[in-house]
N, C-alpha and C positions, 0 to 999 in steps of 0.2 A: 503494500500499500504506500501510496505517496504521502508526503507530509501534509499536503492540502486536504486529502481525504480524511486523514486522521483528525485534523483540526475541525473539519466539517462535522464529523461523527461525534467528536467531543462537545461541540457547541450544541448539537441537537440533543444530546444526552443531558447536558446541563440545563437547557431550556425545558425539556420534559420533566426533569425532577423539580425544578422551580415551579412549574405549572401544577404539578401534583401536590406539592406542599401547600400552595396557596388555596387549592380547591379543598383540601382535607382540613386545613387549619380552622376555619369557622365552624365546622361540623363538630369537631372535638371540643371547641370552646363552648358550644351550646349544650353538648352532652354533659358537661361538668357544670350544672346549674349551681351557682353559689348562694350562700346565705347573705342577706342584705339586712343591715340594721335599720329598723324603722323608727324606733324610739328609745331614748335612754333616760333613766331616772336615777339620780345619785342620792344616797342616803347619808345623813350626817350621824345618826345614831347606829351603834352596832348591835345588830339583831343576830343572835346565835341560831344556827341551823344544824341539823343532822340528817343523815340518810334514812329514808323510809325503807323498810323491808331488808332483805339480804341479797338481792340480785345485783347484777353489774350496773353501776352508776358511774358514768364517764365524765371527767372534767375536760372541756374542750378549749382550744385557743379562741381568740376573738373572731376569727374568720370561719370557725367550725370546720377546719380542714385537718386538725391534728388532735389526737387524744393525748392529753397531758398525763392523766393518771386515772386509775380506778378507785373510787372512793370506798369500795367495799373492803379493800385491802388496808384501810386506815379507819377502823371503827372507833378508835379512842381520840381521834383528832377533832378539835372543836373548830368549826368553820363559821365565818362571819360574812353577812351580806354587805357588799360595798356598792353595788349597782344593780338595777334591773334593766334588762335589755329586751326588746321585742325583735326577734329575728324572723325575717320573711324568707321562706323557701318554696318557690313555686307559687301556689295560691294559698298556702297556710302560714299563719303567723303563730309563733310560740314564744312564751316568755322564758327567759333564761336569768338566773342570778349570777352576778360575778361574785365569787367566793374567795376569801383570802383566809389563810391559816390563822388561828388565834395568836394573839401576841403581836410582837413587832416583826416576827419572821414572815417575810413576804415572798419566800422563794416559790411556794406553790400558790398560784392563783389562777383562776380560769372560770369558765362558764358552764353552769349545770342547770338542767331544765327544772323548772319550779315544781312541776308535778312530782319529782323524785325526792323532794325535800320536805322536811317538817320543821316548824318553829320549835325553838327551845334547845335545851341541853340534851344531848343523846342519852339513852337509857343505860348505855354501857359505861358512862363516866362516873 
């Protein structure tokens, strides 16, 4: 093959791969529907919360894309509500509480669905 035909073949291959990338990119972005914050409320007083039941209760990051920890593995930890956030996913709205670990230790903080929590100090404390 001549050098000219190799360059032509390479440019066609490059064009086709770029066209395929731009055609599939919006479809994958729409398939990963993200959570959007609708409303935020900040609380000045510290209200204690504990996990209802004994099943898996996950703490999420703010964009609801990564699990931070499973609260069932920390039954004796005391959590306090810092904020309430309404997250919209598709056509449904859900209320999440931003919880921080008791005391001044703020290493673990994240968002937990309100329906999985109960007010007060945990029964195991």
